[in-house]
N, C-alpha and C positions, 0 to 999 in steps of 0.2 A: 504493500500500500504506500510505503514511503517513496519507492521509486516511481510509482504511477503518479503520485502527487507532485513529485519533483518534475517529472516530464510535463505534466499539465501546466505547472508554473512556467517552465522554460518555453513551452509552446505559446502560452499567453503573452509572455513578455516579448518573445520573438515576433509574434504576429503584430503586436502594437508597434514595435520598432520598424517592422517591414512597412506598415502603413505610413508611418511618419516619413521614413526614407523615400517611399514611392511618391508621397506628396511633394517632397523637396526636389527629387531628381526629375520628376515629370512636369515641373512647373513651366520650364521653357517649351517642351513639346506641346503642352496645352495651349500656350500662347501661339505657337505655330499653327495648331489645328484651328484655333479661333480665327486667325488671320486668313487661312485658306478658306474656311467657311464663309467669311465675309467676302472674299474675292469671288467665290462661286455664286454667292447670292446676288452680288452686284454685277458680275461679269457678263450676264446675258444681255443686258441693255447697254452697258458702258464698257467697251473693251479696255479703255485706259484705267478702269477702276482697280486693276491689279497693282498699280503703283502704290496706292495707300496701304494695302496689306503687306507689300514688300517693305515699305518703310516701317510699318509696325513690327515686322519680324526682326529687322536689323536693329532698330532702336530698342525694342523690348528685350532682345537677347543681350545687347550691351548693358542695358540697365539692370537686368535680373542676374547677370553672371556673378557680380560681386555678392549679391544677397544669397544666392544659392551656395556659393563657396563658403561664405561665412557660416551659413546654417549647417553645412556638412561638417565643417571643422568643429563646430560646437557639439554636434551630435556624436561625432567620433570621439572627441575628448570626453564627453559625458558617459558614453557607453563603454569605451575601452581604456580610457586613461591616456591615450596617445595624443600628444600635443603636436599639431601640425603648424609650424610657423607660417605666418602670413607672408612675410618677405616683401611687403610693400615699401616703397621708398618714402622716406620721411621728408616733409617739406622743410626747407631751410627758413631762416629768419627773413622777414621783409623789413628793409631798412630805408629810412628817408635820408636822402643826401642833402648836402648844403645847397644844391641847386633847386630843391623843392620836389624833385622827382623821387619816385619810390623804386628801389631795386629789389627784385624778387629772386635773383639768381639766374634769370634768363633774359629779362628785358627791363627797360625803364618805363614806368607808367606815371600818369599825372596824379593818381589818387591811390590810397592804400587798398581800397576796394577793388579797383581794376588790377592792381598788382597781385592781390591774393587770388582773384578769379583766374588771371592768366597763369599764375603758378600752378594752381590746381589742375587746370586743363592740360598744361604741358606735362606735368607729372603723370596724370592719368593716361595721356596718350603715349608717353615714352617709357612708362614703367613696364618691364617684362612681365610683372605679376598680373597686369591687366589682361594681357593676351593669354597668359596661363589660365586665368579664371575663365576667359571666354572659351578656350579649348576644353576645359573641364565641363563647362555647361553644355557643350555639344557632345562630348564623349560619355558623360555620366548616364544620360537616358538610354544609350545603346548598350551599356555594360551593366553597371550596378542597378540602373533603373529597371531593366528587364528582370533581374533576379529578385529585387525587393518587391516588385509588383506581382510576383508569382503567387504568394499566399493570399493576398486579398482578391486577386483575379480568380484564383481557384475557388475561394469561398463564394464569390458571386456566381460562378458556374454551378457550384453545388446547390445554392439556394434556388437558382432557376431550374435546375434539373429535378429537385424534389418537388417543385411547384407543378410539374407536369405529371399527368396520370400515366404516361407511357412507361413501360418497363425499361426500355432502352434509355430514356431520359433519366430515370431514377438511378440506373446503373452508372451512367456518366456522372450524375451528381454525387454518388457514393465515391467513385474514383477521385473526383475533384476534391471532395472533403478529405479523403486520406492524403492526397497530395498537399493540400493546404496545411493540415496538421503536421505532416511529416517534415516539410521543408521550413516551417515557421521558425524553429530555433536556429536555423543556419542561414537563411536567405539574407538577413540583414548584415551578415558579416562581410558580404561582398562589397558593401559600401566602404568599409574600413580599408580593404585592400586597394580598391580603386582610388580612394582619397589619398592614401599614402603614396601611391604610384604617380598620380598626376597632379596632386596639389602640393607636393613637397617642393622645396626651393630648387631652382635650376642650378647647374654647376657654376654658372657665373654669379648667381645670387649667393650660393654657399661660399664661393671664393671671396666675395665682397664681405660677407659676414665674418669669415675667418680672418681677413685682413683687419677688420675693425676689432675683433677679439684680440688678435696679437698686438695691435697697437695699444689697446687698453692694458694688456698684460705687461707690455714693455714699460708703459708709464708707471704701473704699480710696482714693477720690479725696480725701476729707477728710484721711486720714492722710498721703497723699503730699504734699498741699498744706502741711500743718503741718510735715512734715519738710523740705520745700523752703524754707519761710520760716525755719526754724531754721538751715538751712545758709547761707542768704544773710546772716542776722544774724551768724552765727559768722564767716563770711568777712569781713564788713565790720568786725566788732569786732577780730578778730585781725590783719587786714591793713591795709586802707586807713585805718581809723579810727586805729589806732596810729601809722601813718606821718604822718597829718595832725596828730595831737597833737605828735609829735616835730618836725614842720615848724613848727608854731606856736612851740614852745620855741626852736628855732634862730633864727627870725626875731626873737623877743623878745630873745634874748641878743645877736644881731648889732646890734640897735638900740641896746642899751646900750653896746656896744663900738665903735660907729661913730666916736666922737670920740677915745677913749683909744687903741684898738688897731685901726686900719683893716685891717691885714693879717689879723688874727684874724677880724674881722667879714666880710671877703671870703671867707675859708675857710668860715665858717658859712653864708654865702649860697650858696656852691657846694654845700655839703652839703644845704642846703634845696632847691636846684634838683634835685639828684639824687633826693632823697626825693619831690619832687613828681612827677618823671617815673616813679618806681617806683609811686607811688600811682595815677597815671593808667593805667599798664600793668595793675595789679591790677584796677582798676575796669573796664577794657576786657575782661579775661579773665572777670570776674564777669558782665558784660553778655552776653558771648558764651555763657556757660553758661546764661543765662536765655533769651535769644532772639538767636541769631547775626544780626548785621546783614546778612550775605550772604543769609540765608534770607528776611529781610523784603524786601530790595531786588531779588534776582534769582531767587528761587523755590527749590523743593526740589531740582531736578536740579543746578543750579549749586552749591547749598550742599553737596550730597553730593560733588560733584567737588572742591570746595575742601577738604572734610573728608578725602577720599582722599589729597590731596597731603601732609597732615600725618601720615598713618599710616605707620609704618616698615615697610611691606611693599607689594608691587606690587598695586595695586587698579585694576581696570578697571570703569568705570561705563557702563552702556548704558541708554538710555531711548528711548521712542517719541515724543520731542518734549518741549517745555517743559510742565511740569505746574504748574498753579496751583490750590491747594486752600485750604480754610479754614485760617486760621493755626493753630488748635489741632491740627488733623490733621497739617499740615505739621511742626509742632514735634514731635509724638509720633513720626512716622515718622523724622524726622531724628535724634532722640536714640536711637531704636531701632536705626538703622543704626550710629550711633556706638558703642552698647553692643556690638553684634555684632562690629564691627571690633576693638574693644578686647579682646574675648574671644579673637578669632582671634590677636591678638598675644601676649596674656598667658598664655592657657591652652592654646591649640591648637598653638602653635609653627608657625603657617602662614607660608609664603613668598609666596603669592599669594591674592588674593580677587577675587571678581566680584560686583558689585552690579547688579541689573536692576530697573528701575522701569517698570511697565506700568500703563496706565489702561484698564480695560475697562468693560463696561456697568454693573457693580455698584459699582465703586469702584477703589481703587488696590491693586496687588499688588506687593510688594517681595520679591525673593529675594536672599539673601546666601549665597554659597558660598565656602568656603575649602578649601585642600588640607592642612589640619592633621591632627593625630593622631586626631581624632574622639572619640567617647565622651561627647559633651555631652548633657545631659538637664536637665529642669526640676526643680530641687530646691526644696523649701519654704524661703522666705527668701532664695533666690539672686537673681542679677541677671536671669536669664531669667524667673523667676516674677514679678518686679517689672515686667518688660517686658510680660508677658502681661496683668497687671492694668492697666497704663496703656493698652494697646490695647483692653481690654475696655470701658473707659469709652466708647469710640466704636463698640462692637459689633464690634471687630476681633478677629482670630484670629491665633494663632501656632502654626505647625507646624514640628517639628524632625525631620530625618533625619540621624543622626550615628552610623554604625556605627564599631566599633573599627577604627582605621587610616585613617579618613576616607573620602571627604570629608564635611564637615559642610554641610548645606543647610538654611537657615532661611527659611521663607515667612511673611511678614506680609501680611495682607489686611485692609483697612479699607473698609467700605462708605461711599460718599459720592455725592452727586448730581453 
């Protein structure tokens, strides 16, 4: 009974989705049929009356293409979770020059309204996404439209067949009903395949998006590098450099007091030795913050295990063997794990955490899970946003699942050979 009920639910949901998909995909053909009907109705007396329906077909298809594609993207995203990017070109700023004219990126206009209208028309006409939407509006009825229209069409045939008293008509109605119920859970899936195939960005659009993404990543890397250099300079200036200056003064004073007051000179020498030890400790901490020696010598897994020993909570580290990656990737992943464990201590109030490092066919995947209070999200300017930017330099991704009450699970994936 459970399987039967599940099948009935799937069939009902699929039939509803098929009806909605058919209504969207066949919107343009309905317009064509109406225009042809208008031409047939008026063509007997006025041969030139076909010009009007032709204009209706062309203008209506251009006007409905964007609406149909937007509706299909929404339905596919709602039903399957697949996000199909629009890829439309964005309008640039419209600026008024000192001469009083308005520049819209294409031409000069006398008023802002004229500049905006001209810009929109030029973008609409020159945007490859416009012609991609038009192509989809023509292709969709002949591909996905036929498939999604099959269940409702079969149901209509079944109703008409059962309404007739003939045995043959009832048999046709029964077959149509079986067809409608049998294909209902699957027919709507063709809309997803066709949309992904024909509504996705073209190679030129994907290349332009990739260039924009790399430009943004380069800017983020430059900013991060400059901030790191300033941090190192500040730490050296305020820490080790100040101690080394004080060490030099102590040694100079001890040299002058060596003959007159040996005891005072010895005290200054002891103070200088303590200062040298403190400076050495600070330099080691600074080097560890730049590139931990254990990461260079023993690899990522042992470096994460050493890091787990210093964190004030129980951390379990699991890995499918020793991992040796390119040094920049190892460093990014190591400091990413350090950031996540620090957040688990400071913000989540966690008692335990688990770090899993796995190498698959595409790259390295690191999952960090803690039993804290949850509610973590990526906020602009926050630590997690910075971690996502650092991983994006290597085409890495950061995914967070953190419901209120926990647990928090963060997945870092970085592609590498």
